[in-house]
Phi, psi and omega in degrees: 000136179289144184274167189291346179287347178271154189295138177279158177288147183288146173260150177089154181293139177252136180232155173294135182206101182255099181219151176298143178221140174253130181251112179262118184280170182299332180275004178094350180286147181253143170233155179241155179196191179227129178294152177247315175210165192211141172215180178285353180258335183175191179207167168238152182215162172249141182209166183282341182232148177282165172239136178295137177306135181094355180294130177269144181200175174239129180260135175235121179210167182235125178249139176283130179233175183299325181265016178114179182299142180236116181273128182246145175228115191229129172283140185211169177223135179283143178243339175198156169224125180236140181286128180245355182149172181307123178066026183216118178233138173267128185237128178262136182233143167247142180283147181241119177062046181294127180281161186298322182295315179294320178300317179295323177299316179294319178298316178299317179298316181294330180279357176112009179277075182243159175297149184305329184280351182275134176284132180300138182259141177265158178305140185233130172255129181305142181286147175296163180304135181268327184285130182304317182294339181267006181298128180293137176222164171245125176257131187240139170217164175233145181226171187271347182214157179292328179296318178293321178300314180295320181297314180290319180300310181296319183299315184287325177289320178297327178281359182061028173279339178218149179284327177202164176223138181236136185246134177219148178277138180222158171250127187244138170242128183204162179264128176212133183055037175078005181231154177281126180252154178223115184222152167273128182228179176232127179268135175244123181246122182254130173268120186206198179237161184301323183288351176263358187302311183301319180293321179293318179300316180298317182294318178297315179298324179294322188262345187281146180268347183283149174294321179229085181288144172282122177220118178207164184239152178231133176293140174259096180198147350296163186217142176298121192301315177298328177291320176300319180294324177296318177300313179303312186291343182242015176233050188262002185090178184307135179271129180293137178273156177078000000 
């Protein structure tokens, strides 16, 4: 079972909604973008710069309603940023403390209460990653102790080579020195992207105690698109300080 630090699935119907949005950061700075889809739980948008997961901000946008334009101001928190191309990032947001009036406005909009000139939007599911290098994968290794498993898992996640690492106990039978061996081991599974594989392999070899460590990758597919985007946004390699 995935743990609570990973993004939860959205509640409520999501619809396509392409409108300008202003993102006001905690330090007062403004960024601009365009919404992609919207629900009563959150939205996704495209922007020229990524936002670190967990960043708090205020969103300002205007939705067309039956009685005219409705300006919304919503507190939100980013849950992922994924690279979509040069100068283009897809950013997922969840709303924080949405008031009843704003929620009703979004529900009305989602139910079809749009200005006559607006084209009705159909439900939209985010597309899976298009770039081959951003394809989600799981990289697997096995180690001899839980302490070593934890040390390698934490190191790679802290380096942002993987979005998460999961540890499980396994019993292994294998051939070594011409004889069948039987050992208790610990498997570490890293959620990452294809373009991080070489860096992860180097890091595991650097930290691993085995003479010949098992290191291999498994494609994660099919995959829930917002979860894939979360993996992308948190497997970007070392984060620059300052």
